[in-house]
Each structure stands twice: as C-alpha cells, then as structure tokens.
C-alpha positions as CSV (number, residue, x, y, z in Angstrom):
1,M,0.0,0.0,0.0
2,A,1.1,3.5,-0.8
3,W,-0.1,7.0,-0.2
4,L,-0.8,9.9,-2.6
5,V,0.6,13.0,-1.1
6,R,0.5,16.7,-2.0
7,D,2.6,19.2,0.1
8,G,2.9,16.8,2.9
9,D,-0.9,16.1,3.1
10,V,-2.2,12.6,2.3
11,L,-4.9,12.8,-0.3
12,A,-5.7,9.1,-0.6
13,A,-4.5,5.6,-0.2
14,A,-2.9,4.5,-3.5
15,E,-2.3,1.4,-5.5
16,V,0.7,1.5,-7.7
17,A,0.5,-0.3,-11.1
18,D,4.2,-0.6,-12.1
19,T,4.2,-3.8,-14.1
20,G,3.0,-4.3,-17.7
21,R,0.3,-6.6,-16.4
22,S,-1.0,-4.4,-13.6
23,R,-1.0,-1.3,-15.9
24,R,-3.0,-3.2,-18.5
25,R,-5.5,-4.3,-15.9
26,G,-5.8,-0.9,-14.2
27,L,-9.3,-0.6,-12.8
28,L,-11.0,-3.0,-15.3
29,G,-13.6,-5.3,-13.7
30,R,-14.2,-3.0,-10.7
31,D,-17.6,-1.4,-10.0
32,S,-16.1,1.4,-7.9
33,F,-12.8,2.4,-6.5
34,E,-11.8,4.3,-3.3
35,G,-8.4,6.0,-3.4
36,A,-6.0,6.4,-6.3
37,L,-4.4,4.2,-8.9
38,V,-0.9,5.3,-10.0
39,L,0.1,4.0,-13.4
40,R,3.9,4.2,-13.7
41,P,5.3,4.6,-16.3
42,C,2.3,5.6,-18.3
43,R,1.7,8.3,-21.0
44,H,-1.9,7.7,-22.1
45,V,-5.1,6.0,-20.8
46,H,-8.5,5.0,-22.0
47,T,-11.8,3.9,-20.3
48,L,-12.8,1.2,-22.7
49,R,-14.8,-1.5,-20.9
50,M,-14.8,0.6,-17.7
51,R,-17.9,0.5,-15.5
52,F,-17.6,4.0,-14.0
53,P,-16.2,7.4,-14.9
54,L,-12.6,8.4,-13.9
55,D,-10.7,11.5,-12.9
56,V,-7.3,11.4,-14.6
57,A,-4.2,13.4,-13.7
58,F,-1.3,13.5,-16.2
59,C,2.0,14.0,-14.3
60,D,5.6,14.8,-15.4
61,R,8.7,13.0,-14.1
62,D,8.8,15.4,-11.0
63,G,5.1,14.6,-10.1
64,R,3.8,18.0,-11.3
65,V,0.2,17.7,-12.5
66,L,0.2,18.8,-16.1
67,R,-3.5,18.4,-16.8
68,T,-6.6,16.7,-15.3
69,C,-9.8,15.5,-17.0
70,T,-12.8,13.4,-16.3
71,L,-13.4,10.5,-18.7
72,R,-16.7,8.6,-19.0
73,P,-16.6,4.9,-19.9
74,W,-15.6,4.2,-23.5
75,R,-13.5,7.3,-24.0
76,I,-9.9,7.9,-24.9
77,A,-7.8,10.4,-23.0
78,P,-6.1,13.3,-24.7
79,L,-2.4,13.1,-25.3
80,V,-0.5,15.3,-22.9
81,R,3.1,16.0,-23.7
82,H,5.8,15.2,-21.1
83,T,3.5,12.8,-19.2
84,R,5.5,10.2,-17.3
85,F,2.8,8.8,-15.0
86,V,-0.9,8.9,-14.5
87,V,-3.1,9.0,-11.5
88,E,-6.7,7.7,-11.8
89,A,-9.5,7.9,-9.3
90,Q,-13.3,7.6,-9.4
91,A,-14.9,10.7,-10.8
92,G,-15.4,13.4,-8.2
93,A,-12.3,12.5,-6.2
94,F,-10.2,15.3,-7.6
95,D,-12.8,17.9,-6.6
96,R,-12.9,16.4,-3.0
97,W,-9.1,16.6,-2.9
98,S,-8.9,20.0,-4.7
99,L,-6.4,18.5,-7.1
100,R,-5.5,20.9,-9.9
101,A,-3.0,21.3,-12.7
102,G,0.3,22.6,-11.2
103,D,0.0,20.6,-8.0
104,A,3.0,18.5,-7.1
105,L,2.2,14.9,-6.2
106,E,4.3,12.3,-4.5
107,V,3.7,8.6,-4.0
108,R,5.0,7.4,-0.6
109,Q,5.3,3.7,0.1
C-alpha cells in the first residue's frame, strides 16, 4: 500500500501499477474504487470497458500535474506532452481533494 501526497498532506491511499500486467488491468472489472491508482510509467489511458467514470491526472517526471480531466466509460484520454505517470480515481475524487494542474504529487510507500 502507498499514499498519494501533496505538500505533505495525504490525499488518498494509492495502489501502484508498475508492471505491464498491472497497468493493462488498471481498474477494469471493478464497480467502484476508493483511493488512487498510480500507473507508472504511463503516458496515455482510456476507459474502454470501464464501469464508471474516472478522474485522470497526467503528471511529469517530477510529479507535477500537467492536466486533469474526467473520462466517462468508453473514452480515450487526450495526449498530454511530457506525461510520465498517470493518477486515476473515481470521478469526483479530484474535486474532493482539490487536485488541480500545477500541484506536485508524491507517492509514498
């Protein structure tokens, strides 16, 4: 288990998908999700076959959020230059966490 942290504050418990298999699986097959899924390395995501909408944060190598978006099921995310990892959460989570572009995120084990 890991934690998604911004400025020393814990935003959520995090699962880290850092193998090819775990990144391909992502959140598929789940009906809901509490916390955050960190896909590392990852440059692009989709919600094909997803059962619920996702908030997605595209982050650079330093953890700076470059862009966020919400994707309904069966959508393809925009390409965001310089993305090195992606954070996914159930739609609405980023509003609760006040997560915005420009924030610096850290994943602590």
